[in-house]
KERO-709565 format. One record per residue (C-alpha): residue in one letter; y, z, x. Coordinates in steps of 0.02 Angstrom, whole numbers, plus 50000, padded with zeros to 5 digits. Example, Ala and Ser with C-alpha at 12.3 -4.5 7.8 and 13.67 -1.06 7.14 Angstrom:
% residues 2
<gudo type="A" py="49775" pz="50390" px="50615"/>
<gudo type="S" py="49947" pz="50357" px="50684"/>
This chain:
% residues 97
<gudo type="X" py="50000" pz="50000" px="50000"/>
<gudo type="X" py="50173" pz="49958" px="50063"/>
<gudo type="X" py="50329" pz="50063" px="50041"/>
<gudo type="X" py="50399" pz="49937" px="49917"/>
<gudo type="X" py="50239" pz="49945" px="49813"/>
<gudo type="X" py="50245" pz="50136" px="49819"/>
<gudo type="X" py="50427" pz="50141" px="49764"/>
<gudo type="X" py="50393" pz="50015" px="49625"/>
<gudo type="X" py="50249" pz="50121" px="49560"/>
<gudo type="X" py="50366" pz="50271" px="49551"/>
<gudo type="X" py="50488" pz="50171" px="49446"/>
<gudo type="X" py="50360" pz="50091" px="49331"/>
<gudo type="X" py="50194" pz="50184" px="49322"/>
<gudo type="X" py="50156" pz="50338" px="49218"/>
<gudo type="X" py="50038" pz="50413" px="49347"/>
<gudo type="X" py="50015" pz="50401" px="49535"/>
<gudo type="X" py="49910" pz="50259" px="49606"/>
<gudo type="X" py="49728" pz="50305" px="49637"/>
<gudo type="X" py="49679" pz="50358" px="49811"/>
<gudo type="X" py="49843" pz="50435" px="49868"/>
<gudo type="X" py="49831" pz="50583" px="49986"/>
<gudo type="X" py="49901" pz="50747" px="49919"/>
<gudo type="X" py="50061" pz="50730" px="50023"/>
<gudo type="X" py="50093" pz="50553" px="49958"/>
<gudo type="X" py="50050" pz="50605" px="49781"/>
<gudo type="X" py="50176" pz="50748" px="49797"/>
<gudo type="X" py="50311" pz="50627" px="49854"/>
<gudo type="X" py="50268" pz="50510" px="49711"/>
<gudo type="X" py="50284" pz="50655" px="49588"/>
<gudo type="X" py="50448" pz="50709" px="49669"/>
<gudo type="X" py="50509" pz="50530" px="49651"/>
<gudo type="X" py="50479" pz="50551" px="49465"/>
<gudo type="X" py="50591" pz="50705" px="49467"/>
<gudo type="X" py="50459" pz="50842" px="49451"/>
<gudo type="X" py="50495" pz="50954" px="49601"/>
<gudo type="X" py="50385" pz="51099" px="49540"/>
<gudo type="X" py="50232" pz="50990" px="49515"/>
<gudo type="X" py="50263" pz="50903" px="49682"/>
<gudo type="X" py="50272" pz="51072" px="49768"/>
<gudo type="X" py="50112" pz="51132" px="49683"/>
<gudo type="X" py="50025" pz="50974" px="49744"/>
<gudo type="X" py="50049" pz="51020" px="49928"/>
<gudo type="X" py="50065" pz="51209" px="49914"/>
<gudo type="X" py="49886" pz="51246" px="49965"/>
<gudo type="X" py="49853" pz="51095" px="50078"/>
<gudo type="X" py="49842" pz="51145" px="50261"/>
<gudo type="X" py="49887" pz="50985" px="50355"/>
<gudo type="X" py="50038" pz="50933" px="50457"/>
<gudo type="X" py="50073" pz="50795" px="50332"/>
<gudo type="X" py="50074" pz="50920" px="50189"/>
<gudo type="X" py="50185" pz="51037" px="50290"/>
<gudo type="X" py="50307" pz="50894" px="50319"/>
<gudo type="X" py="50317" pz="50858" px="50133"/>
<gudo type="X" py="50331" pz="51045" px="50099"/>
<gudo type="X" py="50480" pz="51051" px="50219"/>
<gudo type="X" py="50566" pz="50907" px="50129"/>
<gudo type="X" py="50537" pz="50989" px="49960"/>
<gudo type="X" py="50609" pz="51156" px="50014"/>
<gudo type="X" py="50758" pz="51068" px="50092"/>
<gudo type="X" py="50785" pz="50977" px="49928"/>
<gudo type="X" py="50772" pz="51144" px="49838"/>
<gudo type="X" py="50910" pz="51211" px="49950"/>
<gudo type="X" py="50801" pz="51341" px="50037"/>
<gudo type="X" py="50847" pz="51300" px="50217"/>
<gudo type="X" py="50755" pz="51446" px="50297"/>
<gudo type="X" py="50592" pz="51403" px="50209"/>
<gudo type="X" py="50617" pz="51219" px="50249"/>
<gudo type="X" py="50643" pz="51261" px="50433"/>
<gudo type="X" py="50480" pz="51358" px="50432"/>
<gudo type="X" py="50385" pz="51208" px="50360"/>
<gudo type="X" py="50467" pz="51085" px="50479"/>
<gudo type="X" py="50400" pz="51197" px="50618"/>
<gudo type="X" py="50226" pz="51198" px="50541"/>
<gudo type="X" py="50233" pz="51009" px="50535"/>
<gudo type="X" py="50293" pz="50996" px="50716"/>
<gudo type="X" py="50447" pz="50904" px="50654"/>
<gudo type="X" py="50632" pz="50922" px="50688"/>
<gudo type="X" py="50728" pz="50977" px="50532"/>
<gudo type="X" py="50806" pz="50826" px="50450"/>
<gudo type="X" py="50992" pz="50805" px="50425"/>
<gudo type="X" py="50972" pz="50637" px="50336"/>
<gudo type="X" py="51021" pz="50618" px="50154"/>
<gudo type="X" py="50875" pz="50674" px="50046"/>
<gudo type="X" py="50840" pz="50497" px="49982"/>
<gudo type="X" py="50828" pz="50434" px="50160"/>
<gudo type="X" py="50715" pz="50577" px="50214"/>
<gudo type="X" py="50600" pz="50543" px="50064"/>
<gudo type="X" py="50589" pz="50361" px="50117"/>
<gudo type="X" py="50556" pz="50405" px="50299"/>
<gudo type="X" py="50416" pz="50526" px="50255"/>
<gudo type="X" py="50336" pz="50403" px="50131"/>
<gudo type="X" py="50342" pz="50264" px="50260"/>
<gudo type="X" py="50266" pz="50376" px="50394"/>
<gudo type="X" py="50125" pz="50431" px="50280"/>
<gudo type="X" py="50091" pz="50250" px="50231"/>
<gudo type="X" py="50084" pz="50204" px="50416"/>
<gudo type="X" py="50238" pz="50094" px="50414"/>
């Protein structure tokens, strides 16, 4: 799946495409505007990819300290990009683009 296909599915589809990893599914759900469900999707997943999405979600929530913790767990530098751009960057990375 490409980034453009992923973004189109967020705009059009009623549910995430089959076969998405939990981190990508969380970003898809967040793209639909459901922060709480997106967070619940990665809350108990113990991977660096999930931690990276978790960091983005807490940054979006406005909880900078918690976001910083999750960026650390992911081995990532805290983002200062606009949230839309960070979402795109993380999706592209998880898709392997």
